[in-house]
C-alpha positions as CSV (number, residue, x, y, z in Angstrom):
1,M,-1.3,18.5,-18.8
2,Q,-5.0,19.2,-19.9
3,S,-8.0,17.9,-18.7
4,S,-9.1,14.1,-19.6
5,R,-10.2,13.7,-23.1
6,L,-13.0,11.5,-22.1
7,D,-16.3,12.7,-20.6
8,R,-17.3,11.9,-17.0
9,R,-19.7,8.9,-17.7
10,Q,-16.4,7.3,-19.4
11,V,-14.0,8.0,-16.8
12,D,-16.3,6.5,-14.2
13,D,-16.8,3.7,-16.2
14,N,-13.0,2.9,-16.9
15,F,-12.5,3.4,-13.0
16,A,-15.1,1.2,-11.8
17,A,-13.5,-1.8,-9.8
18,L,-11.7,-4.4,-11.9
19,D,-13.0,-7.3,-9.9
20,S,-16.2,-7.4,-8.9
21,S,-17.4,-8.8,-5.6
22,L,-18.6,-12.8,-5.7
23,S,-22.1,-13.7,-5.8
24,A,-23.2,-16.1,-3.0
25,S,-23.4,-19.0,-5.5
26,E,-20.1,-18.3,-7.1
27,A,-18.5,-18.1,-3.6
28,A,-20.1,-21.3,-2.8
29,I,-18.9,-22.9,-5.8
30,E,-15.3,-21.3,-5.4
31,A,-15.1,-22.4,-1.7
32,Q,-15.7,-26.3,-2.8
33,R,-12.2,-26.0,-4.9
34,C,-10.2,-25.8,-1.7
35,Y,-8.5,-28.9,-0.8
36,F,-8.4,-27.7,2.9
37,C,-4.8,-29.0,2.9
38,H,-3.3,-30.4,6.3
39,D,0.1,-28.0,6.1
40,A,-1.9,-25.2,4.4
41,P,0.9,-23.9,2.6
42,C,-1.4,-21.0,1.8
43,V,-1.1,-19.8,5.3
44,S,2.5,-19.7,5.6
45,A,2.6,-17.4,2.6
46,C,0.2,-14.8,4.2
47,P,2.3,-12.3,6.1
48,T,-0.7,-11.8,8.8
49,G,-1.2,-15.5,9.3
50,I,-4.9,-16.1,8.5
51,D,-6.1,-19.4,8.8
52,I,-7.3,-19.8,5.3
53,P,-8.5,-23.2,4.9
54,M,-10.6,-22.2,8.2
55,F,-12.4,-19.1,6.6
56,I,-12.9,-20.9,3.3
57,Q,-14.6,-23.5,5.1
58,K,-16.8,-21.4,7.3
59,I,-18.0,-19.8,3.7
60,R,-18.6,-23.3,2.4
61,S,-21.2,-24.0,5.5
62,G,-22.6,-20.6,5.4
63,N,-21.1,-19.2,8.3
64,I,-20.0,-15.9,6.7
65,I,-19.6,-13.9,9.8
66,G,-17.6,-16.7,11.5
67,S,-15.6,-16.4,8.6
68,A,-14.9,-12.6,8.4
69,H,-13.9,-13.1,12.1
70,T,-11.5,-15.7,11.2
71,I,-10.0,-13.3,8.9
72,L,-10.2,-10.1,10.9
73,E,-8.9,-11.5,14.1
74,E,-5.2,-12.1,12.2
75,N,-5.6,-9.3,9.7
76,I,-8.0,-6.3,10.8
77,M,-7.6,-4.6,7.4
78,G,-8.8,-7.8,5.4
79,G,-11.2,-6.3,3.3
80,M,-8.7,-3.8,1.9
81,C,-6.2,-6.5,1.7
82,A,-8.5,-8.6,-0.5
83,R,-8.6,-6.0,-2.9
84,V,-5.1,-4.8,-3.1
85,C,-2.9,-7.8,-1.6
86,P,-0.7,-9.5,-4.2
87,T,-2.4,-12.5,-3.5
88,E,-1.1,-13.9,-7.0
89,I,2.7,-13.9,-5.4
90,L,1.7,-15.0,-1.8
91,C,-1.4,-17.1,-0.9
92,E,-2.8,-18.0,-4.1
93,Q,0.7,-18.7,-5.4
94,A,1.4,-21.2,-2.6
95,C,-1.8,-22.8,-3.2
96,V,-1.7,-26.4,-4.1
97,R,-4.3,-25.8,-7.2
98,H,-1.7,-23.6,-8.6
99,D,0.6,-26.7,-9.1
100,H,-2.2,-29.1,-10.5
101,E,-4.3,-26.9,-12.7
102,S,-2.4,-23.5,-12.8
103,K,-5.7,-21.7,-11.2
104,P,-5.5,-21.4,-7.4
105,V,-8.3,-21.0,-5.4
106,A,-9.3,-17.4,-5.6
107,I,-8.7,-16.6,-1.9
108,G,-8.7,-12.8,-2.1
109,A,-12.2,-12.9,-3.6
110,L,-13.5,-15.1,-1.1
111,Q,-11.8,-12.8,1.6
112,R,-13.7,-9.7,0.2
113,F,-16.8,-11.8,0.1
114,A,-16.8,-12.6,3.6
115,T,-15.7,-9.3,4.7
116,D,-17.6,-6.6,3.0
117,P,-20.7,-7.5,4.8
118,V,-19.0,-7.0,8.2
119,L,-17.6,-3.6,7.2
120,E,-20.7,-2.5,5.0
121,G,-23.3,-3.5,8.2
122,G,-20.8,-2.1,10.9
123,I,-21.1,-5.7,12.5
124,Q,-18.5,-5.4,15.8
125,L,-16.8,-8.8,16.1
126,F,-14.4,-7.6,18.5
127,K,-14.5,-5.8,22.2
128,R,-12.3,-3.3,24.1
129,G,-10.3,-5.2,26.7
130,K,-10.8,-4.1,30.3
131,P,-8.9,-0.7,30.7
132,T,-5.2,-0.8,32.1
133,G,-5.0,2.4,32.6
134,K,-1.6,2.5,30.4
135,R,-1.5,5.0,27.3
136,V,0.3,4.5,24.2
137,A,0.7,7.0,21.3
138,V,0.6,6.0,17.7
139,V,2.0,8.2,15.1
140,G,0.5,7.7,11.9
141,A,-2.6,6.4,10.8
142,G,-2.0,4.0,8.1
143,P,-2.3,0.4,8.0
144,A,0.4,-0.2,10.5
145,G,-0.6,2.5,12.8
146,L,-4.4,1.4,12.3
147,S,-3.8,-2.1,13.1
148,C,-1.5,-1.4,16.0
149,A,-3.8,0.7,17.7
150,H,-7.1,-1.5,17.4
151,R,-4.9,-4.4,18.9
152,L,-4.0,-2.2,21.6
153,A,-7.9,-1.6,22.3
154,V,-8.5,-5.1,22.3
155,L,-5.7,-5.4,25.0
156,G,-7.3,-3.3,27.2
157,H,-4.8,0.1,26.6
158,E,-5.8,3.5,25.6
159,V,-4.6,4.7,22.4
160,C,-3.9,8.2,20.6
161,V,-3.2,8.0,17.2
162,Y,-1.4,11.3,15.7
163,E,-2.1,11.5,11.7
164,A,-0.7,14.5,9.7
165,R,-3.4,14.5,6.9
166,D,-7.0,15.1,7.1
167,K,-8.3,11.4,6.5
168,L,-7.2,8.2,8.2
169,A,-5.9,5.0,6.6
170,G,-2.5,6.5,4.9
171,L,-1.6,4.7,1.5
172,N,-4.9,2.9,1.5
173,E,-6.7,6.2,1.3
174,Y,-4.0,8.3,-0.5
175,G,-1.6,5.9,-2.5
176,V,-3.9,2.8,-3.8
177,A,-5.2,3.4,-7.7
178,A,-8.6,4.6,-7.6
179,Y,-9.8,1.4,-9.9
180,K,-8.6,-1.1,-7.5
181,A,-10.5,0.2,-4.0
182,G,-13.7,2.2,-4.4
183,D,-16.6,2.7,-2.7
184,D,-15.0,4.7,0.1
185,I,-13.6,1.3,1.6
186,A,-10.5,3.1,3.3
187,Q,-12.6,5.1,5.5
188,R,-15.1,2.5,6.0
189,E,-12.5,0.3,7.4
190,A,-10.8,2.9,9.4
191,Q,-14.1,3.8,11.2
192,Y,-14.7,0.2,11.6
193,I,-11.5,-0.3,13.5
194,L,-12.0,2.9,15.7
195,A,-15.9,1.8,16.6
196,I,-14.3,-0.5,19.1
197,G,-13.4,2.5,21.6
198,G,-10.5,3.3,23.3
199,I,-8.6,5.0,20.2
200,R,-8.4,8.7,20.0
201,V,-7.5,10.4,16.9
202,E,-5.8,13.8,16.2
203,T,-5.7,14.5,12.0
204,G,-3.7,17.4,11.1
205,A,-1.1,16.7,13.9
206,A,2.3,16.1,12.3
207,V,4.8,15.2,14.6
208,G,8.0,17.0,14.1
209,V,5.6,20.2,13.5
210,D,2.9,20.3,16.2
211,T,4.3,17.9,18.3
212,D,7.6,16.3,18.8
213,L,8.6,12.4,19.5
214,A,10.6,13.3,22.5
215,D,7.3,14.7,24.1
216,L,5.3,12.0,23.1
217,R,7.8,9.4,24.8
218,A,7.5,11.6,28.0
219,R,3.8,11.7,28.0
220,F,2.9,8.3,27.0
221,D,3.7,4.7,28.3
222,A,5.1,3.5,25.0
223,V,5.2,5.2,21.5
224,F,4.5,3.3,17.7
225,L,6.0,4.9,14.9
226,A,4.0,4.2,11.7
227,V,5.4,7.2,9.8
228,G,5.7,5.7,6.2
229,L,7.8,7.3,3.7
230,A,6.7,11.1,2.9
231,S,9.6,12.1,1.1
232,T,9.8,11.3,-2.8
233,R,13.2,10.4,-4.3
234,R,14.6,12.6,-6.8
235,L,16.0,11.5,-10.4
236,N,18.6,13.9,-9.9
237,I,19.2,14.6,-13.9
238,E,19.1,17.7,-16.0
239,G,15.6,19.3,-16.5
240,E,13.9,17.5,-13.6
241,E,12.3,20.7,-12.5
242,A,10.5,21.1,-15.9
243,E,6.8,21.8,-15.6
244,G,5.2,18.4,-16.1
245,V,7.7,16.4,-14.3
246,V,5.3,15.1,-11.7
247,D,5.7,12.6,-8.6
248,A,3.5,9.8,-9.3
249,V,2.5,9.2,-5.4
250,D,1.3,13.0,-5.3
251,Y,-0.7,12.2,-8.5
252,I,-2.1,9.2,-7.3
253,A,-3.2,10.8,-4.1
254,E,-4.7,13.7,-6.2
255,L,-6.6,11.5,-8.2
256,R,-7.7,9.4,-5.3
257,Q,-9.6,12.3,-3.9
258,A,-11.0,14.0,-6.7
259,A,-14.9,14.0,-6.8
260,D,-15.0,14.4,-10.8
261,K,-11.7,12.5,-12.2
262,S,-12.6,13.7,-15.8
263,A,-11.8,17.1,-14.5
264,L,-8.1,16.0,-13.9
265,P,-5.0,16.9,-16.1
266,V,-4.0,14.1,-18.1
267,G,-1.0,14.0,-20.7
268,R,-1.1,12.8,-24.4
269,R,2.1,11.2,-24.5
270,V,3.2,10.0,-20.7
271,V,6.2,8.5,-19.7
272,V,6.4,6.7,-16.1
273,I,10.2,6.4,-14.9
274,G,10.2,3.2,-12.3
275,G,9.1,-0.4,-12.0
276,G,6.9,-0.8,-8.8
277,M,3.1,-0.7,-7.9
278,T,3.4,2.9,-8.0
279,A,4.5,3.2,-11.7
280,I,1.9,0.8,-12.9
281,D,-0.8,2.7,-10.9
282,A,0.1,6.1,-12.4
283,A,0.5,4.3,-16.0
284,V,-2.9,2.8,-15.9
285,Q,-4.8,5.5,-14.6
286,S,-3.4,7.8,-17.1
287,K,-4.8,5.5,-19.8
288,L,-8.1,5.3,-18.0
289,L,-8.4,9.5,-18.0
290,G,-7.5,9.1,-21.7
291,A,-3.9,9.6,-22.4
292,E,-3.1,8.4,-26.1
293,E,0.4,6.9,-25.0
294,V,1.7,5.6,-21.8
295,S,5.1,4.0,-21.3
296,I,7.0,2.7,-18.3
297,V,10.9,2.7,-18.4
298,Y,12.4,0.9,-16.0
299,R,16.4,0.7,-15.6
300,R,16.6,-3.3,-15.1
301,G,14.7,-6.3,-16.5
302,R,11.3,-7.2,-16.2
303,A,11.8,-10.3,-13.6
304,Q,13.4,-7.2,-11.2
305,M,10.4,-5.1,-11.4
306,G,8.9,-4.3,-8.0
307,A,5.5,-4.9,-9.7
308,S,4.2,-8.6,-9.7
309,E,3.7,-10.3,-13.2
310,H,0.2,-10.1,-12.8
311,E,0.4,-6.2,-12.3
312,Q,2.6,-5.6,-15.6
313,A,0.2,-7.8,-17.6
314,L,-2.8,-5.7,-16.3
315,A,-0.9,-2.4,-17.6
316,Q,0.0,-4.2,-20.8
317,T,-3.6,-5.1,-21.5
318,R,-4.6,-1.6,-20.8
319,G,-2.5,-0.2,-23.3
320,V,0.7,0.7,-21.3
321,S,4.2,-0.3,-23.3
322,I,6.8,-1.4,-20.5
323,R,10.4,-0.8,-21.8
324,H,13.4,-2.4,-19.7
325,W,16.8,-1.7,-19.3
326,A,16.9,2.0,-19.8
327,S,18.0,5.0,-17.2
328,P,17.0,8.6,-17.6
329,R,19.7,10.9,-18.5
330,A,18.2,14.1,-18.9
331,I,14.9,15.5,-19.8
332,Q,14.0,18.3,-22.4
333,S,11.9,20.8,-22.3
334,E,10.2,23.8,-24.5
335,N,9.4,27.2,-22.8
336,G,9.8,25.4,-19.6
337,R,7.5,22.4,-20.5
338,V,8.8,19.0,-20.6
339,S,8.9,17.6,-24.1
340,A,11.3,14.4,-24.1
341,V,13.0,12.4,-21.8
342,Q,16.8,11.1,-23.1
343,F,17.3,7.6,-21.6
344,E,20.4,5.7,-21.8
345,V,20.5,1.7,-22.4
346,M,21.7,-0.3,-19.9
347,A,22.9,-3.6,-19.5
348,P,23.6,-6.0,-16.5
349,G,26.5,-6.1,-14.6
350,A,28.9,-8.3,-12.5
351,G,27.2,-8.4,-8.9
352,G,23.8,-7.4,-9.9
353,G,25.0,-4.1,-11.0
354,L,24.3,-1.8,-14.2
355,N,26.5,-1.1,-16.8
356,A,26.1,1.9,-18.8
357,T,26.3,1.1,-22.8
358,G,26.5,4.8,-23.8
359,E,23.6,4.0,-26.2
360,T,20.7,6.6,-25.8
361,Y,17.4,7.3,-27.2
362,T,15.0,9.8,-26.8
363,M,10.9,9.5,-25.9
364,A,8.6,12.6,-26.6
365,A,6.5,13.4,-23.6
366,D,4.3,16.1,-22.2
367,V,4.0,14.4,-19.0
368,V,6.8,12.4,-16.6
369,F,6.1,10.7,-13.5
370,K,8.5,9.7,-11.2
371,A,8.2,6.6,-9.6
372,I,11.6,5.5,-8.4
373,G,10.7,5.0,-4.7
374,Q,10.1,7.2,-1.5
375,C,12.3,7.8,1.4
376,L,12.1,8.5,5.5
377,A,11.2,12.1,6.2
378,D,13.6,13.6,8.7
379,A,10.9,16.1,10.8
380,P,9.1,13.3,12.7
381,L,12.6,11.7,14.4
382,D,14.2,15.3,14.7
383,G,15.9,15.3,18.0
384,E,16.6,11.9,18.3
385,Q,20.0,11.4,17.1
386,A,20.1,7.8,19.4
387,L,17.6,6.2,17.2
388,E,19.3,3.8,15.2
389,R,18.8,4.1,11.4
390,K,20.0,2.6,8.5
391,N,19.6,3.1,4.6
392,G,17.3,6.0,5.5
393,K,14.9,3.9,7.7
394,I,14.5,2.8,11.2
395,V,16.1,-0.2,12.6
396,V,13.8,-2.8,14.5
397,D,14.2,-6.1,16.0
398,A,11.8,-9.0,15.5
399,E,9.3,-7.2,17.8
400,R,9.5,-4.3,16.0
401,R,11.4,-2.5,19.0
402,T,13.7,0.2,18.0
403,S,17.0,1.4,19.6
404,L,15.2,3.8,22.0
405,P,13.5,2.3,25.0
406,G,9.7,2.5,24.9
407,L,9.5,3.2,20.9
408,W,8.4,0.5,18.6
409,A,7.8,1.0,14.7
410,G,6.7,-0.5,11.7
411,G,5.3,-0.2,8.3
412,D,7.5,1.2,5.3
413,C,9.7,3.3,7.7
414,I,11.4,0.6,9.0
415,L,14.4,-1.4,7.7
416,D,13.7,-4.2,5.1
417,G,9.7,-3.0,5.4
418,E,7.8,-3.9,2.6
419,D,5.4,-1.8,0.7
420,L,2.3,-3.8,1.2
421,T,-0.6,-3.2,3.3
422,V,-0.7,-6.8,4.5
423,S,2.9,-6.8,5.9
424,A,2.4,-3.3,7.5
425,V,-0.8,-4.7,9.2
426,Q,1.5,-7.6,10.5
427,D,3.8,-4.9,11.9
428,G,1.3,-3.3,13.8
429,K,0.2,-6.6,15.3
430,T,3.6,-7.7,16.1
431,A,4.5,-4.3,17.9
432,A,1.1,-4.4,19.9
433,A,1.9,-7.7,21.2
434,S,5.4,-6.6,22.4
435,I,4.0,-3.3,23.7
436,N,1.6,-5.2,25.7
437,R,4.1,-7.5,27.1
438,F,6.2,-4.4,28.2
439,L,3.4,-2.5,29.9
440,I,2.1,-5.3,31.9
């Protein structure tokens, strides 16, 4: 890779937020479009159960702070979710306006309109509960961990959050495309959460390295695991170790932290292997940095991609090509540097499987991003052999309790956990309620 072919001004313009916030008049007009349905299918479609008609009605009446309270009492990360939540397949997909007009109420934009003034002004809408004397350890300061910590503080418990990285917010800080969430929103939201009090944070504290889970379980009345998925899956093909073959998650994190994005390396011909949001983010941002050709290659069809149709369309409008039904077979290199990727054409198989056709083709590339998913790292769980796991993730019940007493888990690290900020927030809420019942 070489540095961006665009100057800093061009790159900064490219990475400006795709969707600017609504003006007061725009928000008022959009709020008028809500039918305030009695059964409110949008609420059922929201993983955190926000009373969407209620917060929109409060915008309509000019009660912006009240609207923000309605949102944040169910989703304390409502500001970030307004930017990154796939509303097009959740609340907005369920909107009855979608059925009649193919244009749902812009719920995400209205949510951002309501929550931004509260975050920007540091308007504290919640109070810490009367101290209970109970202590809870939260491992991981991502969406699930911070959501759990905040709810526990509201309930009066003392919380200590252990975070391996230097910054809080997890994938909201390190894993979200820079063009989706600028203005340091992840850190502003994290600090808003901590401002309630009763939450102590230790950064640079990796469980499994600096302390262990058994010690935390001995020292605290309860423990919540929100460790995410720290390890990246391998392609397990020839040539994977060539220079220029990069983990997409690592690249996105580097880009998010860069003070000058134009100084970052970028390929000329970029191939992204995968079909989820990470693949889309790596591809789009490569184009924004000045890559000439960017292609996403996925082993199944368009309908099976983890990225929504909205995100796929976004990538294509930014000049990204998406190819389907092809699986990587080998990475070719010249002088140790990636030069091409060989793919085999795939076909649908019985029972949802895949059949290799034997037909292959080769794509030139000087950068290859691996975006085929992540898996749970072993280190945080070392020594806890009795902790039930399946398919490399932690097994929990409906209350997010694990197989070990006094231990809960949520977020990406749990079985059937969804790779969504909003789902992780709900996991944290659910676990906090269960922990509270356990402690009192």
